[in-house]
C-alpha positions as CSV (number, residue, x, y, z in Angstrom):
1,M,-74.9,95.4,-65.0
2,D,-76.8,97.6,-62.6
3,L,-74.0,98.3,-60.2
4,Q,-76.1,100.6,-58.0
5,A,-78.7,97.8,-57.4
6,F,-75.9,95.3,-56.8
7,T,-74.2,97.3,-54.1
8,Q,-77.6,98.1,-52.4
9,D,-78.4,94.4,-52.4
10,L,-75.0,93.5,-51.1
11,L,-75.3,95.9,-48.2
12,A,-78.8,94.6,-47.4
13,A,-77.5,91.0,-47.4
14,M,-74.7,91.8,-45.0
15,R,-77.1,93.7,-42.7
16,K,-79.3,90.6,-42.7
17,L,-76.2,88.4,-41.9
18,H,-75.2,90.8,-39.1
19,G,-78.5,90.9,-37.3
20,A,-79.1,92.7,-34.0
21,D,-76.1,91.4,-32.2
22,L,-73.6,88.5,-32.2
23,A,-75.7,86.4,-29.9
24,A,-78.7,86.6,-32.2
25,A,-76.6,86.2,-35.4
26,S,-74.7,83.1,-34.0
27,Q,-78.0,81.3,-33.7
28,T,-78.7,81.5,-37.4
29,R,-77.5,79.0,-40.1
30,L,-76.7,82.1,-42.3
31,W,-74.0,83.3,-39.8
32,Q,-72.6,79.9,-39.1
33,D,-72.2,79.1,-42.8
34,F,-70.5,82.5,-43.3
35,A,-68.2,82.2,-40.3
36,T,-67.2,78.7,-41.3
37,K,-66.3,79.7,-44.8
38,V,-64.3,82.8,-43.7
39,L,-62.5,81.4,-40.7
40,G,-62.0,77.7,-41.8
41,R,-60.0,75.8,-39.2
42,A,-59.6,79.0,-37.1
43,D,-63.4,79.0,-36.4
44,T,-63.6,79.6,-32.6
45,P,-66.0,81.7,-30.5
46,A,-63.3,84.3,-30.0
47,A,-62.6,84.4,-33.8
48,Q,-66.3,84.7,-34.5
49,A,-66.5,87.7,-32.1
50,R,-63.6,89.4,-34.0
51,L,-65.2,88.6,-37.3
52,Y,-68.5,90.1,-36.1
53,Q,-66.8,93.3,-35.0
54,E,-65.1,93.6,-38.4
55,L,-68.4,93.2,-40.1
56,S,-69.9,95.8,-37.8
57,D,-67.1,98.3,-38.6
58,W,-67.5,97.6,-42.3
59,L,-71.3,98.1,-42.2
60,A,-70.8,101.5,-40.5
61,Y,-68.1,102.5,-43.0
62,R,-69.8,101.3,-46.1
63,G,-73.3,102.3,-44.9
64,E,-72.4,106.0,-45.1
65,I,-71.1,105.6,-48.7
66,Q,-74.1,103.6,-49.7
67,A,-76.4,106.2,-48.3
68,S,-74.9,108.8,-50.7
69,I,-75.4,106.4,-53.6
70,A,-79.1,105.8,-52.6
71,A,-79.6,109.5,-52.3
72,G,-78.4,110.2,-55.8
73,S,-79.6,109.6,-59.3
74,K,-80.8,106.3,-60.6
75,W,-77.9,104.8,-62.4
76,G,-79.5,101.9,-64.3
77,H,-77.6,99.4,-66.4
78,G,-74.3,100.3,-67.8
79,R,-73.8,103.6,-65.8
80,Q,-72.2,104.4,-62.5
81,D,-71.0,107.4,-60.5
82,A,-67.6,106.0,-59.6
83,V,-65.8,109.3,-59.1
84,Q,-68.4,110.4,-56.5
85,V,-68.1,107.1,-54.7
86,I,-64.3,107.4,-54.6
87,L,-64.4,111.0,-53.3
88,N,-67.1,110.1,-50.6
89,T,-64.9,107.1,-49.5
90,V,-62.1,109.5,-48.9
91,A,-64.4,111.8,-46.9
92,V,-65.3,108.8,-44.7
93,L,-61.7,107.8,-44.3
94,S,-61.0,111.3,-42.9
95,D,-63.2,110.4,-39.9
96,G,-64.8,113.8,-40.2
97,P,-68.4,114.9,-39.3
98,E,-69.5,115.4,-42.9
99,K,-69.6,111.6,-43.4
100,N,-73.0,111.8,-41.8
101,G,-74.2,113.8,-44.8
102,L,-72.1,113.0,-47.8
103,P,-72.9,114.7,-51.1
104,P,-75.3,112.5,-53.1
105,A,-74.0,110.6,-56.2
106,T,-75.9,112.6,-58.8
107,A,-73.7,112.2,-61.9
108,P,-73.6,108.7,-63.2
109,V,-71.7,108.2,-66.4
110,S,-71.5,105.6,-69.1
111,I,-68.9,103.0,-68.2
112,P,-66.1,103.9,-70.6
113,S,-64.4,101.5,-73.0
114,V,-61.0,100.2,-71.8
115,W,-59.2,99.9,-75.1
116,L,-56.7,102.8,-75.7
117,A,-56.9,103.9,-72.0
118,P,-53.4,102.7,-71.0
119,N,-52.0,104.5,-74.0
120,S,-53.7,107.8,-73.3
121,Q,-52.2,110.7,-71.4
122,R,-55.6,111.6,-70.0
123,V,-58.4,109.3,-68.8
124,Q,-61.6,109.5,-66.8
125,W,-64.5,111.3,-68.5
126,N,-63.4,114.6,-66.9
127,G,-59.8,114.1,-67.9
128,S,-58.7,114.3,-64.2
129,A,-56.3,111.3,-64.4
130,F,-52.9,111.6,-66.1
131,K,-50.5,109.0,-67.4
132,A,-47.7,110.7,-65.6
133,K,-44.1,109.3,-65.6
134,D,-42.5,112.2,-63.8
135,I,-41.4,110.7,-60.5
136,G,-38.8,108.2,-61.6
137,L,-40.3,104.8,-61.4
138,S,-38.3,102.4,-63.5
139,G,-39.7,100.3,-66.3
140,P,-43.0,100.5,-68.2
141,I,-45.1,101.5,-65.1
142,S,-46.9,104.7,-65.2
143,T,-47.2,106.3,-61.8
144,G,-50.2,108.3,-63.0
145,A,-51.9,105.1,-64.1
146,M,-51.1,103.4,-60.7
147,I,-52.5,106.4,-58.8
148,R,-55.6,106.3,-60.9
149,N,-56.0,102.5,-60.4
150,I,-55.4,102.7,-56.7
151,S,-58.0,105.4,-56.4
152,E,-60.5,103.2,-58.3
153,V,-59.8,100.2,-56.0
154,I,-60.4,102.4,-53.0
155,G,-63.8,103.2,-54.4
156,V,-64.7,99.5,-54.8
157,F,-64.2,97.9,-51.4
158,A,-60.4,98.1,-50.8
159,D,-59.6,98.1,-47.1
160,V,-57.7,101.3,-46.2
161,K,-56.6,102.1,-42.7
162,L,-55.3,105.4,-41.3
163,P,-53.7,105.8,-37.9
164,S,-55.8,107.2,-35.0
165,F,-55.5,110.9,-34.1
166,A,-53.2,109.9,-31.2
167,E,-51.0,107.9,-33.5
168,L,-50.9,110.8,-36.0
169,A,-49.6,113.0,-33.2
170,R,-46.4,110.9,-33.0
171,A,-46.0,110.2,-36.8
172,R,-43.6,112.1,-38.9
173,Y,-44.6,110.3,-42.1
174,V,-48.1,108.8,-42.1
175,D,-48.2,105.3,-43.4
176,V,-51.4,104.2,-45.2
177,T,-52.0,100.5,-45.1
178,S,-54.4,98.8,-47.5
179,S,-55.5,95.7,-49.1
180,V,-54.6,97.1,-52.6
181,R,-52.7,94.5,-54.7
182,L,-50.4,96.7,-56.7
183,E,-48.8,93.8,-58.6
184,N,-52.2,92.7,-59.9
185,L,-53.0,96.3,-60.9
186,I,-49.8,96.5,-62.9
187,R,-50.5,93.3,-64.7
188,L,-54.1,94.4,-65.5
189,E,-52.8,97.7,-66.9
190,R,-50.3,95.9,-69.0
191,A,-52.9,93.5,-70.3
192,L,-55.2,96.3,-71.3
193,A,-52.3,98.0,-73.1
194,E,-52.4,95.0,-75.5
195,L,-56.2,95.2,-76.1
196,P,-56.8,96.7,-79.6
197,P,-60.0,98.6,-80.4
198,P,-62.7,96.2,-81.8
199,H,-63.4,96.1,-85.5
200,W,-66.9,96.3,-87.0
201,P,-68.1,92.7,-87.5
202,D,-69.0,91.7,-91.0
203,A,-72.1,90.0,-89.6
204,F,-73.5,93.6,-89.1
205,G,-72.9,94.3,-92.8
206,P,-69.6,94.8,-94.5
207,I,-68.0,98.3,-94.8
208,D,-67.3,99.5,-98.3
209,R,-64.5,102.0,-97.9
210,T,-64.6,102.9,-101.6
211,S,-68.3,103.9,-101.6
212,A,-69.4,107.5,-102.2
213,A,-71.2,107.5,-98.8
214,Y,-68.0,106.4,-96.9
215,E,-65.9,109.0,-98.6
216,R,-68.5,111.7,-98.0
217,G,-68.5,110.6,-94.3
218,E,-64.7,110.9,-94.1
219,A,-64.9,114.4,-95.5
220,I,-67.5,115.4,-93.0
221,Y,-65.4,113.9,-90.2
222,D,-62.3,115.8,-91.4
223,A,-64.2,119.1,-91.4
224,A,-66.3,118.7,-88.2
225,C,-64.8,116.1,-85.9
226,A,-61.1,115.6,-86.4
227,S,-60.0,118.7,-84.4
228,C,-61.2,117.0,-81.2
229,H,-61.3,113.3,-82.2
230,A,-57.9,112.1,-83.6
231,R,-57.6,109.0,-85.7
232,I,-55.7,105.9,-84.7
233,D,-53.5,104.5,-87.3
234,P,-54.7,100.9,-87.9
235,A,-51.1,99.9,-88.4
236,N,-50.1,101.3,-85.0
237,P,-53.1,100.8,-82.7
238,F,-51.0,101.1,-79.5
239,A,-49.4,104.5,-80.2
240,E,-49.2,106.9,-77.3
241,I,-52.2,109.3,-77.3
242,L,-50.8,112.7,-76.3
243,D,-52.5,115.4,-74.4
244,A,-53.5,118.4,-76.6
245,S,-55.7,120.1,-74.1
246,D,-53.6,123.3,-74.1
247,K,-53.3,123.3,-77.9
248,P,-55.5,125.3,-80.3
249,L,-57.9,123.4,-82.5
250,G,-56.4,122.2,-85.7
251,P,-55.8,119.1,-87.8
252,N,-52.3,118.3,-86.3
253,P,-52.0,119.7,-82.7
254,E,-49.5,117.0,-81.9
255,N,-47.7,116.9,-85.3
256,G,-49.9,114.2,-86.6
257,A,-49.7,111.9,-83.5
258,P,-53.0,110.8,-82.0
259,F,-54.2,113.0,-79.2
260,V,-56.8,113.6,-76.5
261,R,-58.1,116.9,-75.3
262,V,-60.4,118.1,-72.6
263,V,-63.3,120.2,-74.0
264,N,-64.9,122.8,-71.7
265,A,-68.3,121.5,-70.3
266,F,-69.8,125.0,-70.6
267,A,-68.5,128.6,-71.2
268,T,-66.7,130.0,-68.2
269,P,-65.5,133.7,-67.9
270,G,-62.1,134.2,-69.3
271,D,-61.6,130.7,-70.6
272,K,-61.1,130.0,-74.3
273,G,-61.4,126.9,-76.4
274,P,-64.2,124.7,-77.7
275,V,-67.3,124.2,-75.5
276,I,-69.3,120.9,-75.6
277,D,-72.2,122.4,-73.6
278,T,-73.5,119.1,-72.2
279,D,-74.5,118.0,-68.7
280,P,-72.0,119.6,-66.3
281,M,-72.8,117.5,-63.2
282,N,-69.9,115.0,-63.5
283,A,-67.2,117.5,-64.1
284,C,-68.6,120.0,-61.6
285,N,-69.2,117.5,-58.8
286,A,-65.6,116.3,-59.0
287,L,-64.3,119.9,-59.1
288,T,-66.3,121.2,-56.2
289,H,-66.1,118.1,-53.9
290,S,-64.3,119.2,-50.7
291,T,-63.6,117.4,-47.4
292,W,-63.5,118.5,-43.8
293,T,-60.1,116.7,-43.9
294,G,-60.0,115.4,-40.3
295,K,-57.2,112.9,-40.0
296,L,-55.8,113.9,-43.4
297,S,-55.0,117.4,-42.0
298,S,-51.9,115.7,-40.5
299,F,-50.7,114.6,-44.0
300,T,-48.0,116.5,-45.8
301,N,-48.9,117.0,-49.4
302,V,-46.5,114.3,-50.8
303,F,-47.8,114.6,-54.4
304,E,-46.9,118.3,-54.5
305,A,-43.7,117.8,-52.6
306,L,-42.6,115.0,-54.9
307,S,-43.4,117.0,-58.0
308,S,-41.4,119.9,-56.8
309,Y,-38.6,117.6,-55.8
310,S,-38.3,116.0,-59.2
311,Q,-38.0,119.5,-60.7
312,N,-35.9,121.4,-58.1
313,G,-34.3,118.8,-55.8
314,V,-34.4,118.9,-52.0
315,T,-33.8,122.6,-51.6
316,G,-36.8,123.4,-53.8
317,V,-39.3,121.1,-52.2
318,S,-42.7,122.6,-51.5
319,V,-44.1,121.1,-48.3
320,K,-47.6,121.9,-47.2
321,R,-50.4,120.3,-45.3
322,F,-54.1,119.9,-46.1
323,P,-56.3,122.5,-44.5
324,P,-60.0,121.8,-43.7
325,G,-62.1,122.1,-46.8
326,T,-59.4,120.8,-49.2
327,E,-60.5,119.6,-52.6
328,T,-61.0,115.9,-52.3
329,L,-59.3,115.1,-55.6
330,R,-56.0,116.3,-54.0
331,L,-56.6,114.0,-51.0
332,I,-57.2,110.9,-53.0
333,E,-54.0,111.7,-54.9
334,D,-52.1,111.8,-51.7
335,I,-53.6,108.6,-50.2
336,S,-52.9,106.8,-53.5
337,I,-49.3,107.8,-53.8
338,R,-48.7,106.8,-50.1
339,I,-50.2,103.4,-50.9
340,L,-48.0,103.2,-54.0
341,W,-44.9,103.8,-51.9
342,D,-46.1,101.3,-49.3
343,K,-46.5,98.7,-52.0
344,R,-43.3,99.4,-53.8
345,G,-42.0,95.9,-53.1
346,E,-44.7,94.5,-55.3
347,I,-43.2,96.5,-58.2
348,N,-40.1,94.3,-57.9
349,N,-42.1,91.2,-58.4
350,V,-43.3,92.5,-61.8
351,Q,-40.1,94.0,-63.3
352,A,-37.3,92.6,-61.1
353,S,-35.9,96.1,-60.3
354,D,-36.5,98.6,-57.6
355,V,-37.8,102.2,-57.7
356,A,-35.4,104.5,-59.5
357,N,-32.7,106.0,-57.3
358,A,-34.2,109.5,-57.5
359,T,-37.5,108.4,-56.1
360,T,-35.9,106.3,-53.4
361,G,-33.7,109.2,-52.4
362,F,-36.8,111.4,-52.1
363,F,-38.7,109.1,-49.8
364,N,-35.6,108.3,-47.8
365,W,-35.1,112.0,-47.2
366,F,-38.8,112.7,-46.8
367,T,-39.4,110.0,-44.2
368,G,-36.1,110.4,-42.3
369,S,-35.5,114.1,-41.9
370,D,-37.3,117.1,-40.5
371,V,-39.6,118.3,-43.3
372,P,-39.8,122.1,-43.3
373,L,-43.2,123.6,-43.3
374,D,-44.1,126.7,-45.3
375,A,-44.4,129.8,-43.0
376,G,-48.0,130.1,-44.1
377,D,-48.9,126.6,-43.0
378,W,-52.5,126.7,-41.6
379,A,-51.7,124.5,-38.6
380,L,-48.9,126.7,-37.4
381,Q,-51.0,129.8,-37.8
382,K,-53.8,128.3,-35.7
383,G,-51.4,126.8,-33.1
384,I,-52.7,123.3,-33.7
385,A,-50.4,120.5,-32.7
386,R,-49.4,117.9,-35.3
387,G,-51.8,115.0,-35.1
388,A,-54.4,116.9,-33.1
389,A,-58.0,116.9,-34.3
390,P,-58.5,120.1,-36.2
391,P,-61.5,122.4,-35.7
392,V,-64.6,121.4,-37.5
393,V,-64.9,123.5,-40.6
394,T,-67.9,122.9,-42.9
395,P,-66.6,122.4,-46.5
396,T,-67.9,124.7,-49.1
397,P,-71.0,123.1,-50.6
398,G,-70.5,121.6,-54.1
399,T,-72.9,121.2,-57.0
400,H,-74.0,117.7,-56.0
401,G,-77.5,118.5,-54.7
402,L,-78.5,121.4,-57.0
403,K,-81.7,121.1,-59.0
404,T,-81.2,123.1,-62.2
405,L,-78.5,123.3,-64.8
406,A,-78.3,127.1,-64.4
407,D,-77.5,126.7,-60.7
408,V,-74.9,124.0,-61.4
409,R,-73.1,126.3,-63.9
410,A,-73.2,129.3,-61.5
411,V,-71.9,127.5,-58.4
412,C,-69.3,125.6,-60.4
413,T,-68.0,128.9,-62.0
414,Q,-68.0,130.6,-58.5
415,Q,-66.0,127.7,-57.0
416,L,-63.6,127.7,-60.0
417,Q,-62.9,131.4,-59.5
418,R,-62.3,130.9,-55.8
419,M,-60.0,127.9,-56.3
420,R,-58.0,129.9,-58.9
421,R,-56.9,132.3,-56.2
422,S,-54.4,129.7,-55.1
423,N,-54.1,127.8,-58.4
424,L,-54.0,130.1,-61.4
425,D,-53.6,127.3,-63.8
426,L,-56.7,125.3,-62.7
427,P,-58.6,124.4,-65.9
428,P,-62.3,124.8,-66.3
429,P,-64.6,121.8,-65.9
430,G,-64.7,119.7,-69.1
431,Y,-64.9,116.3,-70.7
432,K,-62.3,114.2,-72.5
433,A,-62.5,114.0,-76.3
434,G,-60.2,111.3,-77.7
435,P,-59.9,109.0,-80.7
436,L,-63.2,107.2,-81.7
437,A,-61.7,103.8,-82.6
438,G,-64.2,101.2,-81.8
439,I,-66.9,103.8,-81.1
440,F,-69.6,101.5,-82.5
441,A,-69.1,99.2,-79.5
442,S,-69.4,101.8,-76.7
443,A,-73.1,102.9,-76.7
444,P,-74.8,104.7,-75.1
445,Y,-73.1,108.0,-76.0
446,L,-72.0,111.3,-74.3
447,H,-70.2,111.0,-71.0
448,N,-73.4,110.3,-69.1
449,G,-74.8,107.7,-71.4
450,S,-77.8,109.9,-72.3
451,V,-78.0,109.1,-76.1
452,P,-78.6,105.6,-77.3
453,T,-77.2,105.7,-80.8
454,L,-74.8,107.5,-83.1
455,D,-77.7,108.5,-85.3
456,A,-79.4,110.2,-82.3
457,L,-76.2,111.9,-81.3
458,L,-75.8,113.5,-84.7
459,L,-79.4,114.9,-84.5
460,P,-80.0,118.4,-83.1
461,P,-80.2,118.0,-79.3
462,D,-84.0,118.8,-79.1
463,L,-84.7,115.8,-81.4
464,R,-82.8,113.2,-79.3
465,P,-85.0,110.6,-77.5
466,L,-86.3,111.4,-74.0
467,S,-86.0,107.8,-72.9
468,F,-84.7,104.4,-74.0
469,V,-84.0,100.9,-72.7
470,Q,-80.5,100.2,-71.5
471,G,-78.8,97.0,-70.4
472,D,-79.1,93.6,-72.2
473,V,-80.6,94.9,-75.5
474,L,-80.2,94.1,-79.2
475,F,-77.6,96.0,-81.2
476,D,-78.8,98.4,-83.9
477,P,-76.3,98.2,-86.8
478,V,-78.1,100.9,-88.8
479,K,-78.4,103.6,-86.2
480,V,-75.4,102.1,-84.4
481,G,-76.0,101.6,-80.7
482,L,-78.7,100.4,-78.4
483,G,-81.6,98.8,-80.2
484,A,-84.8,96.9,-79.2
485,P,-85.0,95.3,-75.7
486,I,-84.7,91.5,-75.4
487,P,-87.9,90.2,-73.7
488,G,-87.1,89.0,-70.2
489,A,-83.4,90.2,-70.3
490,P,-82.0,92.4,-67.5
491,S,-82.6,96.0,-68.4
492,S,-83.7,99.4,-67.1
493,I,-85.0,102.6,-68.7
494,F,-83.0,105.8,-69.0
495,H,-85.2,108.9,-68.5
496,L,-84.2,112.4,-69.4
497,L,-87.1,114.0,-67.5
498,D,-88.7,113.2,-64.2
499,D,-92.5,112.6,-63.6
500,K,-93.1,116.3,-63.6
501,G,-91.3,117.0,-66.9
502,A,-88.2,118.5,-65.3
503,P,-84.7,117.5,-66.4
504,I,-83.1,114.9,-64.1
505,M,-79.8,116.3,-63.0
506,G,-76.9,114.3,-64.5
507,N,-79.0,113.0,-67.3
508,W,-79.2,116.0,-69.7
509,N,-78.6,114.9,-73.3
510,G,-77.9,118.4,-74.8
511,G,-74.7,119.7,-76.3
512,H,-72.2,118.1,-78.7
513,A,-74.1,119.7,-81.6
514,Y,-71.3,119.1,-84.1
515,P,-71.2,120.1,-86.8
516,A,-72.7,123.5,-86.0
517,Q,-75.2,123.2,-88.8
518,P,-77.6,120.2,-88.6
519,L,-76.7,117.4,-91.0
520,S,-79.1,116.2,-93.7
521,D,-80.3,112.7,-93.4
522,A,-77.9,111.6,-96.2
523,D,-74.9,113.3,-94.6
524,R,-75.8,111.8,-91.2
525,A,-75.9,108.4,-92.7
526,A,-72.7,109.0,-94.6
527,L,-70.9,110.0,-91.4
528,I,-72.2,107.0,-89.5
529,S,-70.9,104.7,-92.3
530,Y,-67.5,106.2,-91.7
531,L,-67.7,106.0,-87.9
532,R,-68.5,102.3,-88.2
533,G,-65.1,101.7,-89.7
534,L,-63.0,103.5,-87.2
């Protein structure tokens, strides 16, 4: 699917429906059909006026986000810049001035496979989402997964409402109301947890696991791949995939259990570990996206407070607010966890039990008592009343609009060093490397979908194709991945370079040159024969 074109067409259709004003729209068959279907028996002139105002508000809200999508890279079929859309949505929710110039969505990625995701301690290409279970929700519900799923729903049309500045001035705990259906998200997550990786179809040619080529491929995998890409035991396809990001490279960083690790996108001063050295846009855009904050400056950082509460109790709670220019990833965490708490009743519908006592106790205390503020709280320092509109502070520019890889690396490193002044443990930008079970079915490859086949991925980077057709194409069982286009089928062309021969930011296909020495044709074919069987 070409999601970028779909959202652009959707917005254009709604603008056509909206017209110049209600008087003009109400004279069209298009509007009348729409209003009748939406309002049903409640279709009255007054109801139509309210519906028209809701559509006007949505167009203004979504139009800002869509402008950032249109200003970014061409996604094409099978790619999307979901993280940027989510972060820009939070910027618009803040009701701040930067929503008139949101960072462009310049880092589309290949839509990832969903098998193994519910079992993995880290998800998202940049490893930014955790499968945390550290705040006491009962039953098989990962709070980290719910926060991640709520964030994703916010990026795809969920209705989220924050109080006005006047209401915020009177609020001790800020409620976030939304159209998020947490019960459905839990059921979807559980369903995916039972989805095994696909097996290579015999129709593509049977796999001979006793052949010399297969055994040679396994040996190459052990030597060159296994330290980052753990194996999944076929007898236990739903084993928990542990986080080994802070462990040294080795065959058993988690004592033989399957693992996932985040590999540095590029070399940064003082950081150790492997470097994938591929396109840094996705990781750096997420790291450097900051928001004016606006309404969110009245929020107390619940995520940090809850984490410290779970470790130290009430007396050790760290309570801070969000100053202007806060990293947007922190804001989406906070909005999501407030929505999670607001929707806690839906959890009961799934597992017939309430939130664990520890978590209930925290929120009862948090929402019903005077929350102390750190002496260094920015609002107190500036003499700003709670709920008042904060001063306009332009966020530090991120990497989103930069035109060269060198500039992206430089600005990303500079921002990383600045952010580490307050968070010493902040990891460098990187990308997730996990088990490759079912890898044959997830082309194109690399996080940004810039390489069409496994055969091309195992070539030296300068020999990889500069363009290829993506979308509804034939499968290539020999090279393993995207094959010839199907005449007349929906497709688009991925381009590494623009019309002037310059790299398109977000589309670079370099890096992942593993093993360090180029493989011979025979060894590359042997490794592919092994990868087919994972």
